[in-house]
N, C-alpha and C positions, 0 to 999 in steps of 0.2 A: 546181820549186816545187810544193808539194802543194796541191790544191784539193779541194772537196767538191761532189758532184753534188746532194746534199740537205743544204745547210748548216743549214737551219732545225731539223733533228733534233739538232744539237749542243746545243741548249738543254736537251735531256734530261740533259746532263752536270751541270746544276744539282742534280739529284737526289742526286748523290754526296755533296756536303757536307751536304745536308739529312739523308740517312740516317746519315752519320757523327756528326752532332750528336745525333740521336735515340739512336744506339747509346751514345755517351758518357754521355748523360743516363740511359739504362737501367742502365749499369754503376755510375754513382754512386748511383742509387736502390737498387741491390742492396747496395752497401757500407753505406748508411745502415741498411737493414733488418737486415743482419748485426750491426751495432754494437748495435742494440736487443736482440739475442738474447744478447750477451755479449762478452767480450774476443775481438777478431779473431784474436789469436795462438793462443788456446785452441781457437777454432772451426776454425781451419785444420788443427789436428791431428785433428779429427773428420772432416775431408774430405780424406783423403790423396791421392785420385785427382783432385781438382779442380786444374786448372792456372790459374795467373795470366796466362799469356801466350798459350796456344793460341786462346782465343776472339778475342783481338785480332788474332792472325795470320790466322785464318780470315776474319774480317770484312774485313780488308785485301785478301785474295785475291779475295773475292767482289765487293768494290767495284771493284777493278781490272779484273776480268773483265767486269763490267757496263759499265764505261767503254769498254773495247775493243769490246764488242758495239754500243754506241751509235755509236762511231766507224765501225764497219763498215756500219751502217745508213745513215750519212751518205755512204757511197761515196767514200772518198778516192781521188784519182788524181793522177798526175804529168802536168803539162801539157808533153808532149814537143814538141808542135807550136808552142808559144809563142802559143797562142790567147788567153791571158789568163784572168782569173777567170771571165768569163761565156762562154767558148768563142769561136768565130768562125763567121761565115757563109762559105760557099763555093759556087761554082757547080757544078751537077751535071746530067747528062743521064739521064733515066730515064722510067719510067711509074708509074702508080698501080695497086696490086694489093690487093684485099680478099680475104682467105682465109676461106671459110666451112667450119668444122670441125665434123663430126658427132660429138656426144658422147652419142648415145642408147645405151640398154642393149645394143642389138644389136651395137654396136662392141666389146663385151667378148668376143664370140664369136671363134673362131679365124679367121684370115685364109687358112688352108689347109684341105685336106680332113681333116687330122688335128684332132680336137676339142681336143687339148691343145697345138696348135701356137701360134705367135706370134699374139696377139690382133690384131684389126683396129685397135684403139686404139693399140697399140704400133707397129704398122707405119705407121699414119697419122702418128704423132708423128715417127718416123724420116724419113718423106717430107717432113713440114713443116719439119723442121730443115734438110734438104738444100735445100729450095726457098728458104728464107731465106738460107742460106749462099751460094747462087748469085747472090743479089741484091747488086749493088755500089752502084748509084746510084739504085735505084728506091725508091718509098715503099710501105710495106706496112701493112696493118691486119688485124685478126683478129675474126671473129664466130664464136661458138659457138651451136649449135642442137641441140634435141631436139624436145620438143613446142612449145617457144617458142624464139625467137632473141634473143641479147643481144650487144651490141658489147663485146668484151673489150679491144680496143686500137684506138684511132683511127689514121688514117693517119700514119705516122711513118717517118723514115729511121734511127731508132735500132734497129738490128737486135739489139743486146744485150738491150734491154728486151723485144723480141718473143720472143727465145729463152727468156727467163726465165719465160714463161707455159707453156712446154711441159710441164714436170713436173706442173703443177697441173691439167692438163686431164683431166676425168673426168666420168662421168654424174652424179655427186653435185652438180655445179655447177648443174644445172637440175632443179627439182622435178617438173615436168610432163614425162613421157616421151612419145615419139613421134618423128616425123621430119618436121619442117616445113621442107622444103627451099625451097619457094616463099617462105615468110616470110623465110628467111635471105637469099635472093637479093634480095628487095625491100629489106631492111634494108641490104644492101651497096650497092645503087643509091643509097640516100639518104645513105650515108656519103661519097660522092664530092661534091666541090664542083662544081655544075653550071656555074660560071663558069670553072673551070679548063680550060686548053687541053691539058692532058696526056692522053695515051692511057690508057685504063682497061681493067682486066681483073678478072674474078672467078674465083678458083680454088675449086672445090667439092670437098672431100675427104669422101667418104661411101660407105656400102654401098648407097645408092640404094633402101632400103626406105622408100618414101614413102607415107604413108597420110593425111596431114593436108591437103594442098592441091595445086593444079596447078602443079608446079614447071616444067613445060615452058612454060606461059604466062608465068611470071615471067621465064624465060630470054629469051623473045621480047621482053618489055618492056625488058630490059636491052639486047638487040641493037638495038632501035629507037632508043635514045639513045646508040649507039656504044660500048657496053660489051661486051667479049668474055667469054664464059662458058666456062671450061674445067673439065672434070670428071676427078678422079682417083678411080677406083673401087677399093675394098678389099673382099676377101672372095672367095668362090667360089660358083658357081651351085649346087653340090651341097648347100650349107647346113651349118650347124653349130649345136649347142646353145649356150645362153647360160649361162656359169658364174655361180653365185651369188657375191656379193662375199665374198672371204676363204675361199671353199670351192671349190677347183679341181676336185674330183671330184664336186661336186653342181651340178645344173643347174636352170634355171628351168622351172617347169611352169605350165600354164594352170589354169583353174578346175576342169577335169575330171581334173586330175592327170597330163595328158599332157605330155611333154617338148616345150618350145617350140623349133622349128627356124627359124633365120633364114638367109635366102639372099641373096646379092648379086644385085641386079637389073641386069644389064648393059644390057638393052633400055632401061630408064628412064634410066640414066646416059648412054647414047649419044644418046637423044632430047633430053635437056636440053642436051648439048653442041652438037648440031646446031641446036637452036632458038636457042642463044646465039651462033651463028657461031664456036664454039670447037672444041676437040678433046677427044676422050676418050682417056685413057691408063689402063692397068691398073696399079694400085699394086703388084701382085705381079711386074711386069716389072722386070728389072734396069736397063733404060734409061728407066724411067718419068720420072724427073726431067729427063733430057736431052731427051726428047721434048716435055715440057712447056716447057722453056726454049726449045727451037727454035720453038715456036708463039708464045711471048711475044716472042721476038726479031723477029717479023714486025711488031710494033707500033712505030711511029715514036717515037724518044726526043725528049723535050722538055727544054730547058734550064730549070732552076729554081734558086732559092737555098735552101740547106739549112744547118742548124746542124751543125757538126763536133763530134760527141760524142767523149769520150775513148775511145781504142782499148782492147780487152780487155787488151793487153800493159801498159798504163799503170795498170790498176786495182790498188789497194793493199788493198782490203777483205779479200781472202783472208788476208793477213798478219795483219790485226787479228783475224779469226776464229780463226786458228791460235793466236795468243797467248792469246785468251780461253779457248779449249778447254784449253790447257795449264794455265792458272791454275785452271780448274774441276776438272781432274783432280787437281791437287795438293791443292786444298781437300777433295775427296772422300776423298783418302788420309789426310789428317790428322784425328786425333780431337780432341774437345773436352777430353778428359782428358789427364793427363800421359802422355808417351811412355815406354814401359817401360824402354828401354835408357838413357834420360836421367835416370831417377829419382834416382840416387845421385850425379849430377854437379851441383856448385854452381859456376855460372859467375861468381859475384860474391864468392867467398871471398877473404880477405886473407891473404897469405903473411907 
């Protein structure tokens, strides 16, 4: 049976008949205006390229595409587990993890010694995706930070929703630039429920260029309340220029016109991890995620009740998106005027 994760969005389908009525009214108004100008039969000979049917066909395609887009937004899925319309609760054993993700401009710089290498942002996204994929029964949340910190995703066991944020992560999300690591850690501490008995951890993904606050003190505060702070460092100590947005061969300069070089600060990253009773791992290492998982596995798992969301295999919205895309491509290919090779064909002639 098909269910919807966001059923309230299906109310948008009411726009389809409304738009259809408005279109029908506009077509009738057009006919009335043409009758005022003269005999419709004579006027049609003056407009040989005007088609009686193509506008109707195109509006039908557009409305059908809109309907499938709305259905995709409502996230249809097949309830394979028999959880029912509202899903089901199940028991799980895990920990709570808040991930603090650095989206400052320095994360646009190369993660290697090659200025044109893979950016720190892209490498951090790859690491974040692997970290979330390794989680089976844990609860995860996401905080982004630059000059300020913002909660992007509260603690949840819906890993599909967590991964949906990956592609949108960029420095444009925060207007004030900088690297407020301490503020991000403090915000992560406040995101945990103090009454929860589950073991807690903070994963900090950053290049550790901290100029805003005392991140080490924030990590100590986390450790004092039993929260482990692990740090994943991205970048190299040699440093790299920061490319301008959309201009790969042009780099950021300071007020004196000198090229800005941003370097990964390993000492700061290690100090934060040490203060938070956690571990430091290099994001450039091939076993970075495994090393981090090994450290998180030292935390005791706690049994809790969680909602069983539909699995990615049961999601049907990609089918709706594909159908909508096909309809839009057909609509783009069809003209409003008569099709040349159909001009001389009369489908309604009598024999």
